[in-house]
C-alpha positions in Angstrom: 125.5 99.1 105.4 122.4 97.0 106.2 120.6 100.1 107.3 121.1 101.8 103.9 119.5 98.9 102.0 116.3 99.0 103.8 115.3 102.6 103.2 116.2 102.1 99.5 113.9 99.1 99.3 111.1 100.9 101.0 111.6 103.8 98.6 111.3 101.5 95.7 108.2 99.9 97.1 106.6 103.3 97.6 107.5 104.3 94.0 106.1 101.1 92.6 102.9 101.7 94.6 102.7 105.2 93.2 103.2 103.9 89.7 100.5 101.3 90.2 98.1 103.9 91.6 98.8 106.2 88.7 98.1 103.4 86.2 94.8 102.7 88.0 93.8 106.3 88.1 94.7 106.8 84.4 92.6 103.8 83.5 89.6 105.1 85.5 90.0 108.5 83.8 90.1 106.9 80.4 87.0 104.8 81.1 85.1 107.9 82.4 86.2 109.9 79.3 84.9 107.1 77.0 81.6 106.9 79.0 81.1 110.7 78.7 81.8 110.6 74.9 79.4 107.7 74.4 76.7 109.3 76.5 77.0 112.6 74.5 76.5 110.8 71.2 73.5 108.7 72.3 70.1 110.4 72.8 68.3 109.8 76.0 65.9 106.9 76.1 62.4 108.3 76.4 63.6 111.9 77.1 61.9 114.2 79.6 58.1 113.5 79.7 57.5 117.1 80.6 59.0 118.3 77.3 57.2 115.9 75.0 55.2 117.7 72.4 57.0 121.0 72.7 58.7 122.3 69.6 61.3 124.9 69.2 60.2 128.4 68.5 57.2 130.4 69.5 54.6 128.4 71.3 50.8 128.7 70.7 48.9 130.7 73.3 47.2 128.8 76.1 43.4 129.0 76.4 43.5 131.5 79.3 45.8 133.7 77.2 43.5 133.5 74.2 40.5 134.4 76.4 42.4 137.3 78.1 43.6 138.6 74.7 40.1 138.5 73.3 38.7 140.4 76.3 41.5 143.0 76.0 40.9 143.4 72.3 37.1 143.9 72.8 37.8 146.5 75.5 40.3 148.2 73.2 37.8 148.2 70.2 35.1 149.7 72.4 37.4 152.4 73.6 38.4 153.3 70.0 34.7 153.4 68.9 33.8 155.7 71.8 36.8 157.9 71.2 36.0 158.4 67.5 32.4 159.2 68.1 33.1 161.8 70.8 
């Protein structure tokens, strides 16, 4: 009968260890969940410096785009004038 007692005790020890590990894992999960919830509600400190000054919606044209557009419009106007005269 002594041999039967030992495996039962080992089984109880394993089960207690599993329960303890489960408790630790649940606690870690809960902490992570709280950290994620807290991080989602707080805005980032400083934010991304590359995005500062950018607003949502259409952005103004850059200088090179304005210059290119002006050149294109001048060419288009001169083509219309020559087309109407000829």
